[in-house]
C-alpha positions in Angstrom: 0.2 -0.4 0.1 1.4 3.4 -1.1 2.4 5.7 1.8 0.2 9.1 2.2 2.5 10.9 0.8 3.6 11.1 -2.7 7.5 11.2 -2.7 9.4 14.5 -4.5 12.7 15.5 -4.9 13.6 18.1 -2.3 14.7 20.9 -4.9 11.9 20.5 -6.4 10.0 21.2 -3.2 12.1 24.2 -2.8 15.3 22.7 -1.0 18.5 23.5 -1.1 19.9 19.7 -1.2 23.4 21.0 0.5 22.0 22.4 3.5 20.4 18.6 4.1 23.2 17.1 3.2 24.9 18.8 5.7 21.9 18.1 8.3 22.7 14.7 7.5 26.4 14.6 8.2 25.6 16.3 11.7 23.6 13.8 12.4 25.9 11.2 11.6 28.5 12.7 13.4 26.6 12.5 16.5 26.2 8.9 16.2 29.9 8.2 15.7 30.2 10.4 18.5 27.8 8.3 20.5 25.3 11.0 21.5 22.5 8.5 20.1 22.3 4.8 18.9 20.0 6.0 15.7 17.9 8.6 14.6 15.2 8.7 11.6 14.2 12.0 9.9 11.2 13.4 7.3 10.5 16.4 5.4 7.8 17.4 3.6 6.0 20.3 1.6 2.9 20.9 0.6 1.6 17.2 0.6 4.6 15.7 -0.8 7.2 13.8 1.0 10.7 15.1 0.4 13.5 13.6 2.1 13.2 10.5 4.0 16.3 8.8 5.7 17.1 6.3 8.8 20.5 6.4 10.7 22.8 4.1 12.7 20.8 1.4 15.1 17.4 0.8 15.9 18.6 -1.9 18.7 22.2 -2.5 20.2 22.0 -5.4 22.3 21.8 -8.7 22.5 22.3 -8.4 19.4 22.4 -4.9 17.1 20.1 -4.3 14.3 20.4 -1.4 12.0 17.5 1.5 11.9 15.3 1.0 8.7 12.9 2.8 7.1 10.3 0.1 8.7 11.0 1.3 11.8 8.9 2.6 14.6 10.5 5.1 17.4 9.5 6.0 20.6 7.6 9.7 20.6 7.6 10.5 24.1 6.0 14.0 24.3 5.0 14.5 21.0 2.4 12.0 21.7 0.7 14.5 23.1 0.0 16.6 19.9 -2.0 13.0 18.7 -3.6 12.7 21.4 -5.1 16.4 21.9 -6.2 15.7 17.9 -8.6 13.2 19.1 -9.6 15.8 21.2 -9.8 18.6 18.4 -12.5 16.0 17.1 -14.8 15.7 19.5 -14.5 19.7 19.8 -16.0 19.9 16.0 -18.9 17.1 16.7 -19.8 19.4 19.3 -19.4 16.5 21.9 -17.3 19.0 23.8 -16.0 22.6 23.8 -13.1 23.8 25.0 -14.2 25.4 28.1 -16.2 22.8 29.3 -15.2 22.0 33.3 -13.9 18.1 33.3 -16.0 17.7 36.0 -18.8 18.5 33.9 -18.2 14.8 32.3 -16.5 13.1 34.7 -18.2 14.1 37.7 -15.8 12.4 40.3 -12.9 14.3 39.0 -14.1 17.6 41.1 -12.4 15.8 43.9 -9.1 17.5 45.9 -11.0 21.2 44.7 -10.8 20.7 40.6 -14.3 20.9 39.7 -13.9 24.4 38.3 -10.7 23.2 35.8 -11.8 23.4 32.3 -10.3 21.9 29.4 -8.4 25.1 27.4 -7.0 24.5 31.4 -5.8 20.7 31.1 -4.0 21.5 27.4 -2.1 24.5 27.9 -0.6 23.5 31.4 -2.2 25.6 33.7 -4.6 23.1 35.2 -2.4 23.0 38.1 -1.3 19.4 39.2 1.9 19.3 37.0 3.5 16.7 39.0 0.5 13.8 39.0 0.5 11.0 37.0 4.0 10.0 37.3 3.3 6.9 39.2 0.3 5.3 38.3 0.1 1.6 38.8 0.9 -0.9 36.4 -2.7 -1.8 36.5 -4.1 0.8 35.8 -2.5 0.6 32.0 -5.7 -1.8 31.6 -8.0 -1.5 34.4 -9.3 2.0 32.4 -11.8 2.4 35.8 -9.0 2.5 38.3 -6.8 4.5 35.6 -10.1 7.0 35.9 -10.2 7.2 39.1 -6.4 7.9 39.8 -6.9 10.7 37.5 -10.0 11.9 39.8 -7.7 11.7 43.4 -4.6 14.4 41.3 -4.6 16.8 43.7 -3.6 20.6 43.3 0.1 21.8 43.7 -1.5 25.2 42.8 -4.4 27.9 42.0 -5.8 26.6 38.2 -4.8 28.8 35.9 -2.5 30.9 38.4 0.8 29.2 36.9 2.3 27.6 33.8 4.1 24.3 34.3 4.3 21.8 32.0 2.4 18.7 32.9 4.2 16.5 31.8 2.0 12.8 31.9 -1.4 14.4 34.2 -3.2 16.5 31.0 -2.8 13.9 28.5 -3.6 11.4 31.0 -7.0 13.4 32.1 -7.6 14.3 28.3 -7.5 10.5 27.6 -9.9 9.3 30.2 -12.2 12.3 29.0 -12.3 10.8 25.6 -13.1 7.2 27.2 -16.2 9.3 29.1 -17.5 11.2 26.3 -17.3 8.1 23.8 -17.7 5.2 25.5 -13.8 3.7 23.5 -11.0 3.5 24.6 -9.3 5.7 23.9 -6.3 4.2 21.9 -9.0 2.8 20.1 -11.0 5.9 19.7 -7.5 8.1 18.5 -6.7 5.0 16.2 -10.2 5.2 14.3 -10.1 9.2 14.2 -7.0 10.2 13.9 -4.0 7.9 12.3 -6.7 5.3 10.3 -8.8 8.7 8.8 -4.8 10.1 7.7 -4.2 6.8 6.2 -1.2 6.0 8.9 -2.5 2.9 9.8 0.7 0.5 10.9 3.1 3.4 10.8 2.2 5.7 13.4 0.7 4.2 17.2 -0.9 5.1 20.6 -0.9 2.0 22.2 1.8 -0.5 20.3 0.5 -4.0 19.4 2.7 -6.7 20.7 3.1 -8.2 17.2 4.6 -4.5 16.2 7.7 -5.4 19.2 9.8 -6.4 17.0 9.6 -3.4 14.6 10.6 -0.9 17.7 13.6 0.6 18.5 14.7 0.5 21.8 15.0 3.4 23.9 18.1 4.2 25.9 20.0 7.1 28.2 23.9 7.5 28.1 26.1 6.3 30.4 27.9 8.7 33.5 30.7 8.8 31.6 28.9 9.5 28.0 30.8 6.2 26.5 27.8 3.5 26.4 24.3 3.9 25.5 22.2 2.3 28.1 18.8 -0.1 27.5 15.9 1.5 29.3 13.8 -1.1 30.9 10.0 0.8 31.3 10.1 2.4 27.7 11.3 -1.1 26.4 8.6 -3.4 28.1 5.6 -4.5 25.9 3.1 -3.7 28.3 3.9 -0.1 28.8 4.2 0.0 25.2 0.4 -1.5 24.9 -0.5 1.0 27.2 -0.4 3.9 25.1 0.9 6.3 27.8 -1.3 9.7 26.1 1.1 11.9 26.9 4.4 9.9 26.2 3.8 6.3 24.7 3.4 6.3 21.2 5.3 5.3 18.5 5.3 6.0 14.8 8.1 6.2 11.8 9.2 9.9 11.1 7.6 10.1 7.8 4.2 9.0 9.9 4.8 12.0 11.9 5.7 14.5 8.6 2.6 13.5 7.2 1.1 13.6 10.3 1.8 17.7 10.9 1.1 18.3 6.6 -2.6 17.3 7.8 -2.6 20.0 10.1 -0.5 22.9 8.2 -2.5 22.0 5.7 -5.9 23.1 7.3 -6.4 20.1 9.0 -6.6 18.0 5.5 -4.5 15.6 3.9 -5.3 14.0 0.4 -8.6 15.0 0.5 -9.5 13.4 4.2 -10.4 16.3 6.4 -9.7 15.4 10.3 -10.5 19.0 11.7 -11.8 22.0 9.7 -9.3 25.0 9.0 -10.2 26.9 11.4 -10.0 24.6 14.7 -6.4 24.7 13.3 -5.8 28.1 13.2 -8.0 27.6 16.8 -5.6 25.2 18.6 -2.8 26.6 17.4 -3.1 30.1 18.5 -0.7 31.0 21.6 -2.6 31.3 25.1 0.1 31.9 27.3 1.5 34.9 25.7 5.2 35.0 27.0 4.7 33.8 30.2 7.5 31.6 31.5 6.9 27.9 31.7 8.0 27.2 35.2 9.2 23.8 34.5 10.9 24.8 30.7 12.4 27.2 31.9 11.1 29.9 29.1 8.1 31.1 27.3 6.8 28.3 25.1 3.5 29.9 23.8 1.4 27.3 24.7 -1.6 26.2 22.1 -4.0 23.5 22.2 -1.6 20.5 21.7 1.2 22.3 19.8 3.4 25.2 21.0 4.4 27.8 18.7 7.2 29.9 18.2 6.7 33.3 19.1 8.5 36.4 19.2 10.7 35.5 22.0 14.7 35.4 21.4 15.0 31.8 21.8 12.5 28.5 21.6 12.8 25.0 22.5 13.2 22.6 19.8 11.3 24.4 17.0 14.7 26.2 16.0 15.5 29.9 16.2 15.4 30.7 12.5 11.4 29.4 12.8 8.5 31.7 11.6 6.9 33.2 14.8 3.5 30.9 13.7 5.8 27.6 13.2 3.9 25.3 15.9 4.7 21.8 17.4 6.4 19.1 20.1 9.3 17.7 21.4 10.0 14.4 23.2 11.8 14.8 26.7 15.9 14.2 25.0 14.9 12.9 21.6 13.3 14.3 19.2 10.8 17.1 17.6 8.2 17.7 15.2 7.1 20.6 13.6 5.3 22.7 10.8 5.2 26.0 9.7 2.3 27.1 7.9 4.2 29.9 6.2 5.6 27.7 4.4 3.7 24.8 4.1 6.9 22.6 5.3 6.6 20.0 7.8 9.7 18.3 9.9 10.4 15.1 12.2 13.5 14.4 13.6 13.6 10.8 15.9 16.3 9.9 18.1 16.8 6.3 20.4 18.3 8.3 23.5 17.2 10.5 26.1 19.8 13.1 26.2 19.6 15.8 29.2 20.5 18.8 28.7 22.0 21.3 27.8 23.6 19.3 24.7 19.7 18.3 23.8 18.2 21.4 23.4 21.3 22.7 21.8 21.1 19.9 19.1 18.0 20.8 18.5 17.9 24.5 17.7 21.1 23.5 15.4 19.1 20.5 13.9 15.5 22.7 13.1 17.5 25.8 12.3 19.2 23.8 9.2 15.8 22.6 8.0 14.6 26.6 7.7 17.8 27.5 6.2 16.9 24.5 3.8 14.1 26.5 2.4 14.5 28.0 -0.6 11.7 29.9 -1.0 9.2 31.6 1.7 5.5 32.5 0.7 
């Protein structure tokens, strides 16, 4: 079955090939330096795939396995935008509004003073419980009655709306339970049926990885203390955790699936004639709802939308590249990846690696990688 995006030469889509080649050499240098075992990138514009390339190793133990075009990569928090897209679908259908209180749909969520928290506050990381959800019981990954009870028991750390602080897992666990409350469907199935399948990304994008696909998944690693070797993680490479589809951190995809997903978003919610959401919805969810307020987890303004964040006009931004246009929007995955789209040029880009690397190196390399892509664009429309 052909992929969702037709392939075209980079130069025919207005990209400088020499700049893209230099980007490839930079990534190859990272792998030689043992920064990460492997990586995959994809680049698209105007509904066409300009570049798709795999680097290094998907797995290094017990036997090395090369990264291939078929490899699935852990998205970490890139998953958040995919989960948010399911919320956008429900809002557009009238099942929700962004101003609904979560407790209107999940009455027990009102516990511990959370009754007035809105969906908009949850998606913009202003809900007041950023540290919640980091250690949910393993049993709740499949027992979603237990999951719902756990979410309802989240406690406030500060007054909702009074502060901006990245909710690493908590916000999108709430979103997942909300999806289930409204649709009476497992959130993983809803995302598959209403987001992934309509865009033609079946087999290349998962929130909840079936065990039959584990052989395609790249192992996730972290650098040793001395930086000389990569250490294989336990949880992220566990089949049960992968199957859980953690809605803010557990998706798997190819880079070309993510670049196609972002092509749909940057083209007003439509890919290959299939409409996921309306152009007005895309304008609404990619607005900057938090201005230049500092995100207290990130230590900088993040210009939060209702799923992705945007570049804005601050001197620096995480992951999107300093050279990005102000409207460029996207999201990252902790220490490993970034995916984004630029409405000014119609470009989308995905960069995914299989090691969770700490700052400051992580953020610096993201700025170099993304800014290379922006610099490769010949014509700014």
